KEDREN-305054 format. One record per residue (C-alpha): residue number from 0; x, y, z. Coordinates in steps of 0.05 Angstrom, whole numbers, plus 5000, padded with zeros to 4 digits. Layout:
<rs>
+-----+------+------+------+
| num |   c1 |   c2 |   c3 |
+-----+------+------+------+
| NUM |    X |    Y |    Z |
...
+-----+------+------+------+
</rs>
This chain:
<rs>
+-----+------+------+------+
| num |   c1 |   c2 |   c3 |
+-----+------+------+------+
|   0 | 7182 | 5099 | 3789 |
|   1 | 7209 | 5035 | 3817 |
|   2 | 7192 | 4970 | 3782 |
|   3 | 7164 | 4914 | 3825 |
|   4 | 7164 | 4847 | 3790 |
|   5 | 7130 | 4784 | 3813 |
|   6 | 7171 | 4733 | 3852 |
|   7 | 7204 | 4678 | 3811 |
|   8 | 7164 | 4615 | 3801 |
|   9 | 7195 | 4560 | 3845 |
|  10 | 7170 | 4507 | 3796 |
|  11 | 7217 | 4494 | 3737 |
|  12 | 7176 | 4442 | 3701 |
|  13 | 7104 | 4419 | 3711 |
|  14 | 7071 | 4358 | 3681 |
|  15 | 6998 | 4366 | 3698 |
|  16 | 6977 | 4375 | 3770 |
|  17 | 7012 | 4315 | 3801 |
|  18 | 7084 | 4320 | 3778 |
|  19 | 7128 | 4381 | 3786 |
|  20 | 7203 | 4393 | 3785 |
|  21 | 7224 | 4451 | 3830 |
|  22 | 7281 | 4498 | 3814 |
|  23 | 7308 | 4481 | 3883 |
|  24 | 7319 | 4409 | 3863 |
|  25 | 7348 | 4429 | 3796 |
|  26 | 7398 | 4477 | 3828 |
|  27 | 7418 | 4427 | 3882 |
|  28 | 7427 | 4374 | 3828 |
|  29 | 7470 | 4421 | 3786 |
|  30 | 7514 | 4436 | 3846 |
|  31 | 7524 | 4362 | 3861 |
|  32 | 7540 | 4347 | 3788 |
|  33 | 7593 | 4402 | 3784 |
|  34 | 7622 | 4379 | 3851 |
|  35 | 7627 | 4307 | 3827 |
|  36 | 7661 | 4328 | 3762 |
|  37 | 7713 | 4372 | 3797 |
|  38 | 7727 | 4321 | 3851 |
|  39 | 7735 | 4265 | 3800 |
|  40 | 7786 | 4306 | 3761 |
|  41 | 7825 | 4323 | 3823 |
|  42 | 7821 | 4251 | 3846 |
|  43 | 7851 | 4227 | 3781 |
|  44 | 7908 | 4277 | 3790 |
|  45 | 7921 | 4246 | 3858 |
|  46 | 7925 | 4176 | 3830 |
|  47 | 7854 | 4153 | 3845 |
|  48 | 7815 | 4109 | 3797 |
|  49 | 7771 | 4150 | 3750 |
|  50 | 7708 | 4118 | 3779 |
|  51 | 7727 | 4123 | 3852 |
|  52 | 7693 | 4190 | 3867 |
|  53 | 7631 | 4173 | 3826 |
|  54 | 7623 | 4105 | 3859 |
|  55 | 7630 | 4136 | 3928 |
|  56 | 7580 | 4191 | 3910 |
|  57 | 7528 | 4137 | 3895 |
|  58 | 7527 | 4124 | 3971 |
|  59 | 7549 | 4191 | 3999 |
|  60 | 7499 | 4237 | 3964 |
|  61 | 7434 | 4202 | 3985 |
|  62 | 7461 | 4189 | 4055 |
|  63 | 7481 | 4263 | 4061 |
|  64 | 7410 | 4284 | 4041 |
|  65 | 7381 | 4237 | 4093 |
|  66 | 7429 | 4265 | 4144 |
|  67 | 7410 | 4336 | 4127 |
|  68 | 7337 | 4319 | 4138 |
|  69 | 7348 | 4280 | 4203 |
|  70 | 7390 | 4337 | 4231 |
|  71 | 7334 | 4386 | 4217 |
|  72 | 7280 | 4341 | 4245 |
|  73 | 7321 | 4328 | 4309 |
|  74 | 7321 | 4402 | 4326 |
|  75 | 7248 | 4410 | 4309 |
|  76 | 7228 | 4345 | 4343 |
|  77 | 7167 | 4370 | 4382 |
|  78 | 7134 | 4392 | 4317 |
|  79 | 7150 | 4327 | 4280 |
|  80 | 7127 | 4284 | 4338 |
|  81 | 7060 | 4316 | 4329 |
|  82 | 7064 | 4310 | 4252 |
|  83 | 7104 | 4246 | 4240 |
|  84 | 7076 | 4239 | 4169 |
|  85 | 7116 | 4302 | 4150 |
|  86 | 7184 | 4273 | 4170 |
|  87 | 7195 | 4244 | 4101 |
|  88 | 7165 | 4304 | 4064 |
|  89 | 7232 | 4334 | 4046 |
|  90 | 7201 | 4368 | 3986 |
|  91 | 7166 | 4416 | 4034 |
|  92 | 7233 | 4441 | 4059 |
|  93 | 7273 | 4429 | 4121 |
|  94 | 7345 | 4406 | 4110 |
|  95 | 7409 | 4429 | 4144 |
|  96 | 7477 | 4432 | 4110 |
|  97 | 7514 | 4412 | 4173 |
|  98 | 7473 | 4348 | 4177 |
|  99 | 7492 | 4333 | 4105 |
| 100 | 7566 | 4345 | 4119 |
| 101 | 7566 | 4300 | 4180 |
| 102 | 7530 | 4243 | 4145 |
| 103 | 7571 | 4252 | 4082 |
| 104 | 7637 | 4251 | 4120 |
| 105 | 7619 | 4187 | 4157 |
| 106 | 7601 | 4155 | 4091 |
| 107 | 7667 | 4176 | 4060 |
| 108 | 7704 | 4148 | 4121 |
| 109 | 7674 | 4079 | 4116 |
| 110 | 7680 | 4077 | 4040 |
| 111 | 7753 | 4097 | 4040 |
| 112 | 7769 | 4046 | 4093 |
| 113 | 7735 | 3992 | 4052 |
| 114 | 7774 | 4013 | 3989 |
| 115 | 7839 | 4023 | 4027 |
| 116 | 7846 | 4095 | 4006 |
| 117 | 7871 | 4153 | 4049 |
| 118 | 7811 | 4184 | 4084 |
| 119 | 7845 | 4251 | 4093 |
| 120 | 7868 | 4254 | 4021 |
| 121 | 7797 | 4239 | 3998 |
| 122 | 7770 | 4295 | 4042 |
| 123 | 7822 | 4342 | 4011 |
| 124 | 7799 | 4323 | 3942 |
| 125 | 7726 | 4333 | 3959 |
| 126 | 7730 | 4397 | 4001 |
| 127 | 7732 | 4452 | 3948 |
| 128 | 7682 | 4414 | 3905 |
| 129 | 7633 | 4411 | 3963 |
| 130 | 7643 | 4485 | 3976 |
| 131 | 7626 | 4505 | 3905 |
| 132 | 7564 | 4460 | 3909 |
| 133 | 7543 | 4497 | 3972 |
| 134 | 7553 | 4563 | 3936 |
| 135 | 7509 | 4540 | 3879 |
| 136 | 7457 | 4508 | 3924 |
| 137 | 7442 | 4572 | 3962 |
| 138 | 7410 | 4598 | 3899 |
| 139 | 7356 | 4546 | 3910 |
| 140 | 7341 | 4582 | 3975 |
| 141 | 7337 | 4646 | 3934 |
| 142 | 7285 | 4617 | 3888 |
| 143 | 7244 | 4593 | 3947 |
| 144 | 7251 | 4660 | 3984 |
| 145 | 7280 | 4626 | 4045 |
| 146 | 7343 | 4627 | 4088 |
| 147 | 7338 | 4702 | 4089 |
| 148 | 7354 | 4753 | 4143 |
| 149 | 7315 | 4806 | 4179 |
| 150 | 7272 | 4860 | 4148 |
| 151 | 7308 | 4915 | 4111 |
| 152 | 7288 | 4972 | 4065 |
| 153 | 7291 | 4971 | 3989 |
| 154 | 7340 | 5029 | 3993 |
| 155 | 7387 | 4986 | 4035 |
| 156 | 7387 | 4932 | 3981 |
| 157 | 7398 | 4983 | 3926 |
| 158 | 7459 | 5009 | 3964 |
| 159 | 7489 | 4939 | 3958 |
| 160 | 7486 | 4948 | 3882 |
| 161 | 7446 | 4884 | 3874 |
| 162 | 7413 | 4866 | 3808 |
| 163 | 7340 | 4883 | 3804 |
| 164 | 7319 | 4809 | 3801 |
| 165 | 7351 | 4796 | 3869 |
| 166 | 7319 | 4858 | 3900 |
| 167 | 7251 | 4837 | 3874 |
| 168 | 7259 | 4766 | 3899 |
| 169 | 7276 | 4792 | 3969 |
| 170 | 7207 | 4825 | 3969 |
| 171 | 7166 | 4774 | 4007 |
| 172 | 7093 | 4793 | 4016 |
| 173 | 7110 | 4867 | 4012 |
| 174 | 7171 | 4865 | 4059 |
| 175 | 7244 | 4866 | 4038 |
| 176 | 7294 | 4821 | 4074 |
| 177 | 7370 | 4812 | 4080 |
| 178 | 7394 | 4766 | 4023 |
| 179 | 7434 | 4722 | 4070 |
| 180 | 7431 | 4667 | 4018 |
| 181 | 7474 | 4712 | 3974 |
| 182 | 7524 | 4728 | 4029 |
| 183 | 7536 | 4654 | 4041 |
| 184 | 7539 | 4638 | 3967 |
| 185 | 7592 | 4691 | 3955 |
| 186 | 7631 | 4672 | 4017 |
| 187 | 7632 | 4599 | 3993 |
| 188 | 7653 | 4620 | 3923 |
| 189 | 7710 | 4662 | 3951 |
| 190 | 7732 | 4604 | 3994 |
| 191 | 7730 | 4558 | 3934 |
| 192 | 7777 | 4604 | 3896 |
| 193 | 7823 | 4612 | 3956 |
| 194 | 7828 | 4537 | 3968 |
| 195 | 7842 | 4523 | 3895 |
| 196 | 7899 | 4573 | 3897 |
| 197 | 7928 | 4546 | 3962 |
| 198 | 7920 | 4474 | 3940 |
| 199 | 7965 | 4486 | 3879 |
| 200 | 8021 | 4517 | 3919 |
| 201 | 8077 | 4466 | 3928 |
| 202 | 8096 | 4477 | 4002 |
| 203 | 8037 | 4511 | 4037 |
| 204 | 7986 | 4457 | 4054 |
| 205 | 7998 | 4385 | 4075 |
| 206 | 7952 | 4326 | 4069 |
| 207 | 7888 | 4340 | 4108 |
| 208 | 7897 | 4415 | 4110 |
| 209 | 7857 | 4429 | 4047 |
| 210 | 7798 | 4399 | 4085 |
| 211 | 7815 | 4437 | 4149 |
| 212 | 7818 | 4502 | 4109 |
| 213 | 7749 | 4487 | 4080 |
| 214 | 7718 | 4473 | 4148 |
| 215 | 7749 | 4534 | 4181 |
| 216 | 7731 | 4581 | 4123 |
| 217 | 7659 | 4558 | 4119 |
| 218 | 7649 | 4557 | 4195 |
| 219 | 7676 | 4628 | 4202 |
| 220 | 7628 | 4656 | 4150 |
| 221 | 7570 | 4614 | 4173 |
| 222 | 7577 | 4638 | 4245 |
| 223 | 7566 | 4711 | 4225 |
| 224 | 7514 | 4698 | 4170 |
| 225 | 7474 | 4652 | 4216 |
| 226 | 7467 | 4709 | 4265 |
| 227 | 7430 | 4748 | 4212 |
| 228 | 7381 | 4694 | 4193 |
| 229 | 7309 | 4689 | 4218 |
| 230 | 7300 | 4613 | 4209 |
| 231 | 7355 | 4586 | 4254 |
| 232 | 7350 | 4520 | 4291 |
| 233 | 7359 | 4530 | 4366 |
| 234 | 7385 | 4490 | 4424 |
| 235 | 7356 | 4526 | 4484 |
| 236 | 7371 | 4599 | 4468 |
| 237 | 7432 | 4584 | 4425 |
| 238 | 7433 | 4580 | 4349 |
| 239 | 7456 | 4510 | 4333 |
| 240 | 7494 | 4528 | 4271 |
| 241 | 7532 | 4583 | 4307 |
| 242 | 7551 | 4536 | 4363 |
| 243 | 7574 | 4482 | 4315 |
| 244 | 7611 | 4533 | 4273 |
| 245 | 7652 | 4556 | 4333 |
| 246 | 7667 | 4484 | 4354 |
| 247 | 7689 | 4466 | 4283 |
| 248 | 7730 | 4530 | 4273 |
| 249 | 7771 | 4523 | 4336 |
| 250 | 7771 | 4447 | 4334 |
| 251 | 7802 | 4446 | 4264 |
| 252 | 7852 | 4499 | 4283 |
| 253 | 7874 | 4458 | 4344 |
| 254 | 7881 | 4394 | 4303 |
| 255 | 7920 | 4432 | 4250 |
| 256 | 7968 | 4461 | 4302 |
| 257 | 7976 | 4394 | 4336 |
| 258 | 7993 | 4358 | 4271 |
| 259 | 8043 | 4412 | 4251 |
| 260 | 8076 | 4412 | 4320 |
| 261 | 8085 | 4337 | 4316 |
| 262 | 8111 | 4342 | 4244 |
| 263 | 8054 | 4302 | 4215 |
| 264 | 8042 | 4295 | 4158 |
| 265 | 8110 | 4312 | 4127 |
| 266 | 8090 | 4310 | 4054 |
| 267 | 8055 | 4370 | 4022 |
| 268 | 7987 | 4362 | 3990 |
| 269 | 8009 | 4386 | 3922 |
| 270 | 8042 | 4332 | 3879 |
| 271 | 8030 | 4316 | 3806 |
| 272 | 8002 | 4248 | 3825 |
| 273 | 7991 | 4215 | 3892 |
| 274 | 8017 | 4145 | 3875 |
| 275 | 8018 | 4125 | 3948 |
| 276 | 7943 | 4132 | 3951 |
| 277 | 7926 | 4101 | 3884 |
| 278 | 7863 | 4059 | 3882 |
| 279 | 7876 | 3993 | 3849 |
+-----+------+------+------+
</rs>
């Protein structure tokens, strides 16, 4: 006889009735912490000051969270115009990773310009760290039983050789759903490993192309996974994330080809230390 366990409690810690810490926040925080650590270490290897990444994250992380919320609200504007008090209620859900990436990238741009550090090199340093944070963060969606796909059978999930705790968590009010959170988490993890390998090869990637690889890899996977989800944001009849994924995928490929055709940049990404980009 099959075992059917209760869904995981989304609350990690509770202090009375008025203060709770959700697993979603804990998992997102863990992903950010790991990303900051990895990016800081890589930044030091490229000649950046040890505090450069951490100081930048002080601005980039909260601005990215605000961007993720505003992006979501913008595509659900009719609802939030009727319920304006809910716009700031981010704890009730409603953030979008593409909004976070856009806001975060803009913050990094202005911060690097202020500090006179290469913007593209900084994006290269951050890219794999952000990707592993995304992989970890999707498990927050798992706890919340969100960002899932269409209805499937338990037998279908069992054929994927999933652990019992994942199968049980995909049982939402008696119906099983595609674990699209898992697909994206694994895709991001695989991309993280691939980028780390390519980044350490001496003559494969040039400055900026670690970031391009990240954007293209994530966009390719997100396009297909988004098509399976049931909670997509829409622009007319088009899934916004699929449209943006296609634009980013081909846009990055075009920029990459243009830069290589014009022999820029000439230097490979991999060097023991990027003295030309050192932060004083």
